VOMAR-835757 format. One record per residue (C-alpha): x, y, z. Coordinates in steps of 0.5 Angstrom, whole numbers. Example, Ala and Ser with C-alpha at 12.3 -4.5 7.8 and 13.67 -1.06 7.14 Angstrom:
BEGIN
((25 -9 16))
((27 -2 14))
This chain:
BEGIN
((0 0 0))
((3 7 -2))
((2 12 3))
((3 19 3))
((7 22 9))
((6 30 10))
((10 33 15))
((5 33 21))
((7 25 21))
((14 25 20))
((14 29 25))
((11 24 30))
((16 19 27))
((23 25 28))
((20 27 36))
((16 23 41))
((8 27 41))
((1 24 43))
((1 19 37))
((8 18 35))
((8 11 37))
((2 10 33))
((4 12 28))
((11 8 29))
((7 3 29))
((4 4 23))
((10 5 19))
((14 0 21))
((9 -4 18))
((12 -9 12))
((6 -7 8))
((6 0 8))
((10 4 3))
((13 11 5))
((12 16 0))
((13 24 0))
((16 31 -3))
((22 34 -3))
((18 39 1))
((18 35 6))
((25 35 7))
((25 43 7))
((19 43 12))
((22 36 17))
((29 40 17))
((25 47 19))
((21 43 24))
((28 40 27))
((30 46 28))
((25 50 32))
((25 43 37))
((31 43 38))
((32 36 35))
((39 34 31))
((38 35 24))
((42 27 23))
((34 25 27))
((30 30 22))
((35 25 17))
((34 18 20))
((27 19 19))
((27 22 11))
((31 16 10))
((25 12 12))
((22 15 6))
((22 15 -1))
((22 23 -4))
((20 25 -10))
((21 32 -13))
((17 37 -15))
((16 39 -22))
((14 45 -25))
((8 42 -27))
((6 39 -20))
((7 47 -17))
((2 49 -23))
((-3 44 -22))
((-2 45 -14))
((-4 52 -16))
((-10 50 -21))
((-13 46 -15))
((-20 48 -12))
((-22 50 -6))
((-21 58 -4))
((-18 57 3))
((-13 51 1))
((-6 53 4))
((0 53 -3))
((4 48 1))
((-2 43 3))
((-4 44 -5))
((3 42 -6))
((3 36 -3))
((-4 34 -5))
((-2 34 -12))
((5 30 -10))
((1 25 -7))
((-4 25 -13))
((2 25 -17))
((5 20 -14))
((-1 16 -14))
((-2 14 -7))
((-8 10 -4))
((-7 14 3))
((-5 21 6))
((-3 20 13))
((-4 27 15))
((-5 30 23))
((-7 37 21))
((-13 38 20))
((-14 42 14))
((-10 37 11))
((-15 31 13))
((-21 36 10))
((-18 39 4))
((-15 31 2))
((-23 28 3))
((-26 34 -1))
((-21 36 -6))
((-18 29 -8))
((-22 24 -5))
((-16 21 -2))
((-18 17 4))
((-14 19 10))
((-10 16 16))
((-9 18 22))
((-6 12 27))
((-8 13 33))
((-11 21 33))
((-20 21 33))
((-20 29 30))
((-27 33 32))
((-31 31 26))
((-36 37 27))
((-30 42 27))
((-27 38 21))
((-34 39 17))
((-34 47 20))
((-27 47 16))
((-27 51 9))
((-21 48 5))
């Protein structure tokens, strides 16, 4: 199963926080292929810096993920995705999930959960996390 991992999920593999153990168990499933884009590398390394995590720890997490380069076409397609409130980086993540033909998106970000479901209809996984469905229904993409 090919799973696009966004940065909110990758951070859970880098540092201990709520749902980290659940995410680790999911990521270690031999049937799970973690894919993402080079955007995740930048975001994860910035998160490491913000959280006082060594860059080596970020590199360890990144070594578990197949990273794809973002093409000019991906930028263009992300820019024209529907959803007037869809954030630019979320649009890039969603475009890359589509481009990489991911079966699922793994994320812990409510806006990304909502956008993945509404914009692409891509199933979303968030091991150990129970989102507030009322807040999710009320959020705008």
